[in-house]
N, C-alpha and C positions, 0 to 999 in steps of 0.2 A: 357330865360329859354330853349327855343327850341334849340338854338345853343349848349348849354351845354349838353342837352340830346343827340343830334346827335354826339357830341364829345365823350361822354361816350360810345355810341353804337359803334362807329368806333374803339375806343380803345379796347373794349371787343372783337369785331370781329378780330382785329389784334392779341390780346393775344391768342385767341382760335386757330387762324390759325398757329401761331408760335408753340403752343403746339402740334398741329396735326402733323406739319412737324417734330418736334423733335421726337415724337413717331414713326413716319414712318421711320426716319433715324435709330432709335434705333432697330426697328424690322429688318430692312435691314442688319444691322451689325450682329445681332444674326443669321439671316438666312445665311449670308455669312460665319460665323464661322462654322456653322453646315455643310454647303456644303464642306468646306475645309477639315473637319474632315473625311467625308465619302469618297469622292474622286472616289469611284469605278463606281457610277452611273452618267451618264452625266446630267447636269443641265436641259437640254431641256426635258428629259424624266421625271424628277421630277416635272417640271412645268406642264407638261401635265397630269400626273397621280395624282397630288396633289389635284386637284379639283374634281376628279372622285371618288365617293365612291363605294366601292365594294358592289354588290347586294348579299343579303343573298340567297344562293341556298338551297332549301328545298329538301333534298334527300330522305327523308322518305315519301313513298307514302302511302296513306290510303288504308286499306285493301278493297278487292272487296266485302266482305260479307254484308256490309251495303247496297249495291245496290241489292243484291239478296234476302235479307231478307224481302223486302216489299211485296212480294206476287203477 
């Protein structure tokens, strides 16, 4: 029974790994197609800026009156 259980576990791991590789290849193809369509921005810049999220800049400053009203 243990042998059969180990075989099942290995088969499942193999299937999951194949599925993961297929999804990665599909994502790579989609990314490549998108890169080809834009063409203006170099790929290196896209890679560097893709992971960096832009910080929200709060330009509206609070009024000074709340500091002066305390007495």
